ZABA-721844 format. One record per residue (C-alpha): residue number from 1; y, z, x. Coordinates in pm, 1 decimal. Layout:
<r NUM, <Y, Z, X>> ...
***
This chain:
<r 1, <-2293.5, 925.6, 1666.0>> <r 2, <-1959.5, 916.1, 1789.0>> <r 3, <-1870.7, 1052.4, 2146.5>> <r 4, <-1493.4, 1142.9, 2234.0>> <r 5, <-1624.1, 1209.5, 2604.1>> <r 6, <-1586.9, 860.6, 2717.7>> <r 7, <-1262.8, 782.2, 2585.9>> <r 8, <-1099.5, 799.6, 2931.9>> <r 9, <-1353.2, 530.2, 3065.0>> <r 10, <-1155.9, 200.5, 3122.7>> <r 11, <-1327.6, -43.5, 2854.4>> <r 12, <-1303.4, -397.5, 2970.8>> <r 13, <-1459.3, -706.7, 2782.7>> <r 14, <-1750.2, -679.6, 2997.5>> <r 15, <-1803.4, -312.7, 2931.3>> <r 16, <-1783.5, -391.8, 2553.9>> <r 17, <-2052.1, -652.7, 2577.5>> <r 18, <-2278.0, -425.4, 2755.2>> <r 19, <-2199.3, -161.8, 2491.6>> <r 20, <-2307.9, -390.6, 2224.3>> <r 21, <-2629.5, -487.1, 2426.0>> <r 22, <-2710.2, -111.0, 2402.6>> <r 23, <-2637.5, -83.6, 2024.1>> <r 24, <-2308.4, 100.1, 2040.7>> <r 25, <-1954.3, -11.0, 1954.0>> <r 26, <-1603.3, 137.0, 1992.1>> <r 27, <-1356.8, 247.3, 1724.2>> <r 28, <-1018.6, 426.8, 1709.8>> <r 29, <-926.2, 717.0, 1494.3>> <r 30, <-618.4, 504.7, 1345.7>> <r 31, <-412.6, 213.6, 1449.9>> <r 32, <-171.0, 445.2, 1619.7>> <r 33, <-417.5, 631.8, 1813.2>> <r 34, <-453.2, 450.4, 2144.9>> <r 35, <-788.6, 611.2, 2225.0>> <r 36, <-1119.8, 454.6, 2155.8>> <r 37, <-1472.8, 632.1, 2109.2>> <r 38, <-1808.7, 510.6, 2093.0>> <r 39, <-2034.8, 504.0, 1788.6>> <r 40, <-2404.3, 469.4, 1745.2>> <r 41, <-2496.3, 517.3, 1388.0>> <r 42, <-2823.5, 688.1, 1308.1>> <r 43, <-2859.1, 451.8, 1013.0>> <r 44, <-2739.0, 95.7, 1078.7>> <r 45, <-2671.1, -166.2, 842.4>> <r 46, <-2828.0, -519.4, 883.7>> <r 47, <-2830.0, -821.8, 661.2>> <r 48, <-3165.8, -1000.7, 704.9>> <r 49, <-3067.6, -1374.0, 733.0>> <r 50, <-3405.7, -1488.6, 586.8>> <r 51, <-3318.5, -1281.8, 281.3>> <r 52, <-2947.3, -1354.3, 213.5>> <r 53, <-2864.5, -1314.0, -157.1>> <r 54, <-2580.5, -1510.6, -312.7>> <r 55, <-2490.3, -1400.1, -674.2>> <r 56, <-2484.3, -1700.6, -900.8>> <r 57, <-2115.5, -1677.1, -966.7>> <r 58, <-2043.4, -1678.5, -587.8>> <r 59, <-2274.3, -1983.1, -525.6>> <r 60, <-2078.5, -2171.2, -782.6>> <r 61, <-1752.4, -2062.9, -608.5>> <r 62, <-1877.6, -2203.4, -271.9>> <r 63, <-2019.0, -2524.5, -413.7>> <r 64, <-1689.9, -2581.2, -592.0>> <r 65, <-1499.4, -2569.0, -244.2>> <r 66, <-1257.3, -2327.2, -369.9>> <r 67, <-1168.8, -2236.8, -13.8>> <r 68, <-1153.7, -2425.8, 284.7>> <r 69, <-1357.4, -2248.2, 560.4>> <r 70, <-1236.8, -2287.4, 924.1>> <r 71, <-1407.6, -2143.0, 1244.3>> <r 72, <-1222.2, -1976.3, 1517.3>> <r 73, <-910.5, -2144.5, 1418.6>> <r 74, <-664.7, -1831.9, 1423.1>> <r 75, <-820.9, -1502.4, 1558.8>> <r 76, <-475.7, -1316.0, 1555.7>> <r 77, <-448.4, -1384.3, 1165.5>> <r 78, <-792.5, -1261.5, 1116.4>> <r 79, <-765.3, -951.2, 1302.2>> <r 80, <-393.2, -894.1, 1141.3>> <r 81, <-566.8, -925.5, 805.2>> <r 82, <-833.5, -674.7, 872.4>> <r 83, <-596.3, -441.7, 1011.6>> <r 84, <-358.1, -448.3, 723.2>> <r 85, <-310.4, -155.2, 473.8>> <r 86, <-448.0, -178.0, 140.0>> <r 87, <-491.3, 25.2, -165.9>> <r 88, <-666.9, 324.4, -98.2>> <r 89, <-642.6, 263.2, 272.8>> <r 90, <-299.0, 328.4, 444.1>> <r 91, <-432.8, 255.7, 798.1>> <r 92, <-717.6, 111.3, 975.3>> <r 93, <-922.9, 172.7, 1294.9>> <r 94, <-782.7, -139.9, 1458.2>> <r 95, <-546.0, -32.7, 1731.5>> <r 96, <-377.8, -225.5, 2008.3>> <r 97, <-676.3, -176.7, 2246.6>> <r 98, <-892.4, -317.4, 1994.2>> <r 99, <-694.4, -608.8, 1952.5>> <r 100, <-673.1, -673.9, 2317.0>> <r 101, <-1020.8, -646.2, 2388.7>> <r 102, <-1150.0, -853.8, 2106.6>> <r 103, <-871.0, -1105.9, 2187.2>> <r 104, <-1016.2, -1129.8, 2531.7>> <r 105, <-1372.9, -1177.9, 2405.3>> <r 106, <-1233.9, -1437.3, 2176.7>> <r 107, <-1083.5, -1624.9, 2464.5>> <r 108, <-1431.6, -1611.7, 2651.8>> <r 109, <-1632.9, -1744.7, 2355.1>> <r 110, <-1799.5, -1435.8, 2241.6>> <r 111, <-1587.3, -1309.6, 1950.5>> <r 112, <-1578.4, -1547.1, 1658.8>> <r 113, <-1396.2, -1591.0, 1341.7>> <r 114, <-1501.0, -1731.8, 985.6>> <r 115, <-1182.1, -1796.0, 775.1>> <r 116, <-1109.5, -1876.2, 421.7>> <r 117, <-795.5, -2081.4, 353.4>> <r 118, <-632.4, -2202.1, 28.4>> <r 119, <-318.2, -2413.8, 7.2>> <r 120, <-269.0, -2385.2, 368.5>> <r 121, <-270.9, -2012.9, 391.3>> <r 122, <-558.1, -1795.5, 519.1>> <r 123, <-664.7, -1571.3, 234.5>> <r 124, <-984.3, -1405.9, 368.7>> <r 125, <-1186.4, -1389.3, 677.1>> <r 126, <-1404.1, -1194.7, 917.7>> <r 127, <-1473.1, -1168.0, 1287.9>> <r 128, <-1755.1, -1035.0, 1509.1>> <r 129, <-1936.6, -1061.8, 1817.3>> <r 130, <-2225.9, -1302.7, 1923.9>> <r 131, <-2473.3, -1220.4, 2205.7>> <r 132, <-2794.5, -1400.9, 2231.4>> <r 133, <-2939.8, -1421.3, 1887.1>> <r 134, <-2751.4, -1116.4, 1766.6>> <r 135, <-2431.5, -1114.9, 1575.6>> <r 136, <-2229.1, -802.9, 1540.6>> <r 137, <-1999.9, -801.2, 1225.4>> <r 138, <-1681.3, -618.3, 1298.5>> <r 139, <-1455.8, -645.3, 1015.0>> <r 140, <-1345.5, -859.0, 711.7>> <r 141, <-1051.4, -882.5, 469.0>> <r 142, <-946.6, -1062.9, 142.9>> <r 143, <-640.5, -1105.9, -27.8>> <r 144, <-783.7, -1340.8, -300.8>> <r 145, <-1111.7, -1286.7, -495.9>> <r 146, <-1427.6, -1390.5, -343.8>> <r 147, <-1253.0, -1510.5, 2.6>> <r 148, <-1447.9, -1277.1, 225.2>> <r 149, <-1760.4, -1320.8, 23.4>> <r 150, <-1737.1, -1700.5, 91.5>> <r 151, <-1671.1, -1650.2, 460.6>> <r 152, <-1973.7, -1409.5, 487.4>> <r 153, <-2188.5, -1678.4, 302.5>> <r 154, <-2078.7, -1937.7, 553.8>> <r 155, <-2144.6, -1698.0, 850.8>> <r 156, <-2493.2, -1628.1, 742.4>> <r 157, <-2571.9, -2006.6, 713.3>> <r 158, <-2408.2, -2063.4, 1068.0>> <r 159, <-2628.1, -1794.7, 1205.5>> <r 160, <-2962.4, -1900.7, 1054.5>> <r 161, <-2899.6, -2262.3, 1136.7>> <r 162, <-2804.9, -2161.8, 1502.0>> <r 163, <-3105.2, -1972.1, 1548.4>> <r 164, <-2967.9, -1608.1, 1519.1>> <r 165, <-3218.2, -1355.9, 1393.3>> <r 166, <-3005.8, -1038.3, 1359.5>> <r 167, <-2685.3, -967.3, 1185.4>> <r 168, <-2557.0, -632.3, 1245.3>> <r 169, <-2317.5, -497.0, 979.8>> <r 170, <-2292.9, -151.6, 1142.9>> <r 171, <-2268.8, 21.8, 794.5>> <r 172, <-2379.4, -57.7, 444.0>> <r 173, <-2128.1, -89.9, 169.1>> <r 174, <-2154.3, -192.7, -181.5>> <r 175, <-1984.3, -507.8, -102.0>> <r 176, <-2241.8, -579.4, 147.0>> <r 177, <-2542.9, -439.2, -28.2>> <r 178, <-2518.8, -719.3, -309.0>> <r 179, <-2589.8, -978.3, -37.4>> <r 180, <-2905.1, -795.0, 62.5>> <r 181, <-2778.6, -574.3, 327.1>> <r 182, <-3032.0, -294.9, 397.1>> <r 183, <-3034.0, 19.8, 611.7>> <r 184, <-3252.2, 70.6, 921.1>> <r 185, <-3306.3, 377.2, 1141.5>> <r 186, <-3159.0, 365.3, 1491.5>> <r 187, <-3502.7, 314.4, 1645.7>> <r 188, <-3576.9, 24.3, 1437.3>> <r 189, <-3233.3, -146.7, 1489.3>> <r 190, <-3330.0, -138.6, 1872.6>> <r 191, <-3666.4, -278.2, 1802.2>> <r 192, <-3479.7, -565.4, 1629.9>> <r 193, <-3210.4, -594.4, 1896.8>> <r 194, <-3406.3, -646.2, 2200.9>> <r 195, <-3559.0, -974.1, 2107.4>> <r 196, <-3256.9, -1090.1, 1941.8>> <r 197, <-3066.3, -1057.1, 2266.4>> <r 198, <-3310.9, -1247.0, 2453.2>> <r 199, <-3295.8, -1560.8, 2216.2>> <r 200, <-3061.8, -1860.2, 2323.8>> <r 201, <-2893.8, -1895.5, 1980.8>> <r 202, <-2608.6, -2128.0, 1909.8>> <r 203, <-2299.8, -2020.7, 1693.4>> <r 204, <-2169.4, -2382.1, 1697.0>> <r 205, <-2480.8, -2566.8, 1624.9>> <r 206, <-2370.4, -2619.0, 1269.6>> <r 207, <-2070.6, -2844.4, 1228.4>> <r 208, <-1759.9, -2676.5, 1134.1>> <r 209, <-1732.2, -2947.0, 865.8>> <r 210, <-2049.6, -2857.5, 693.4>> <r 211, <-2015.2, -2916.8, 322.4>> <r 212, <-2072.0, -2644.0, 79.0>> <r 213, <-2394.8, -2792.8, -54.1>> <r 214, <-2535.3, -2774.0, 309.0>> <r 215, <-2430.8, -2411.3, 359.0>> <r 216, <-2620.6, -2325.1, 51.1>> <r 217, <-2934.1, -2516.3, 130.8>> <r 218, <-2960.2, -2367.4, 475.2>> <r 219, <-2974.8, -2021.8, 315.7>> <r 220, <-3214.1, -2131.6, 57.0>> <r 221, <-3437.4, -2317.4, 312.6>> <r 222, <-3428.2, -1995.9, 546.9>> <r 223, <-3557.2, -1780.1, 266.7>> <r 224, <-3837.5, -2021.0, 159.0>> <r 225, <-3963.6, -2042.2, 508.3>> <r 226, <-3995.6, -1676.5, 551.9>> 
***
């Protein structure tokens, strides 16, 4: 559900965090539109961390260490990648206010990036917001095959290891569905959100140097324990 009635309200980082805790998030019509409006989908995408599916070919890519994965090393480059035009999409919803707000949340330790690098160049990544034991995925990008997929696998392992219980993908796409993303009704999302927010999870519990085999083992173990 989108509302244009609130776009005149000054959205601060604190207001943004409160919005997430209520199950809503902001978007812009386009990169050139300075206004933001709130969205609360009737059907919400979530990726159950205890049931992450990693396609066999992708698991092999992770295991081979094709990409160097970094955490929180270059927020500006990640949001630039997410905002970039690509085939079939001339503009995005990431405008200047989105950049500023999430940049402030990054500086405060609430917003995080998972980045895929190869040959000293960032070739994919994602960013999102962590609150309690909930992680709200915002956007991802890739300029090389599998780069954003590997970043997502590393994110899921980090969240599972750190005690998170909810990974909000906002919407369901074919890209996300292959990992086990499902759609839940708004009421069910709030039922999952409340206890997740009350958890004391740690995004940094897993070492940034965790090797690929450990990443895959965490997700296998989490699935087995459930």
